[in-house]
C-alpha positions in Angstrom: -0.3 18.4 -30.1 -1.9 15.4 -28.6 -3.3 14.7 -25.2 -0.3 14.4 -22.8 -0.5 13.5 -19.1 0.8 16.2 -16.8 1.1 16.1 -13.1 3.9 13.7 -12.6 4.0 14.5 -8.9 0.4 13.3 -8.6 1.1 9.9 -10.2 4.3 9.6 -8.1 2.2 10.1 -4.9 -0.2 7.5 -6.1 2.6 5.1 -6.9 4.1 5.8 -3.5 0.8 4.9 -1.8 0.6 1.7 -3.8 4.2 0.8 -2.9 3.6 1.6 0.8 0.6 -0.7 0.8 2.6 -3.5 -0.7 5.3 -3.1 1.9 2.9 -3.1 4.9 1.0 -6.1 3.5 4.3 -8.0 2.9 5.5 -7.2 6.4 2.2 -8.4 7.9 2.2 -11.6 5.9 5.8 -12.5 6.5 5.4 -12.0 10.3 7.7 -9.0 10.8 5.0 -7.0 12.4 3.9 -9.8 14.7 7.6 -10.3 15.7 7.9 -6.6 16.5 4.8 -6.6 18.7 6.0 -9.8 20.4 9.3 -8.1 21.0 7.6 -5.1 22.8 5.4 -7.7 24.6 1.9 -6.8 23.4 0.7 -10.4 23.0 -2.8 -10.8 21.7 -3.1 -7.0 21.1 -0.2 -7.4 18.7 -2.1 -10.0 16.6 -5.0 -7.5 16.4 -2.7 -4.8 15.2 -1.1 -7.1 12.7 -4.4 -8.0 11.2 -5.4 -4.3 11.1 -2.2 -3.4 9.4 -2.6 -6.2 6.9 -6.1 -5.0 6.0 -5.0 -1.4 5.7 -2.0 -2.5 3.6 -4.3 -4.5 1.3 -6.8 -1.7 0.9 -3.9 0.8 0.1 -2.5 -1.8 -2.4 -5.9 -2.2 -4.0 -7.1 1.4 -4.1 -3.8 3.0 -5.1 -3.2 0.2 -7.6 -6.5 0.9 -9.2 -5.6 4.6 -9.5 -2.2 3.8 -11.0 -4.0 1.5 -13.5 -6.6 4.1 -14.4 -3.9 6.8 -14.8 -1.7 4.6 -17.0 -4.8 3.6 -19.0 -5.9 7.2 -19.6 -2.3 8.3 -20.6 -1.8 5.4 -23.0 -5.1 5.7 -24.9 
């Protein structure tokens, strides 16, 4: 028996974090979040929240992407 990766729920959670980061970053870059905050009339505060959501989305994309890469690398070696 070789070394097999167990804990599929854990890798699924990490992938879900990666995917969520991508979605939030994409929404911020395409302007959906800015349009939403403009719709509820937040003005300049909406721009701050959009930048904050974009940064959080990028960090989630980067951190969870790194974990997915590490997990896939250790399973395939």
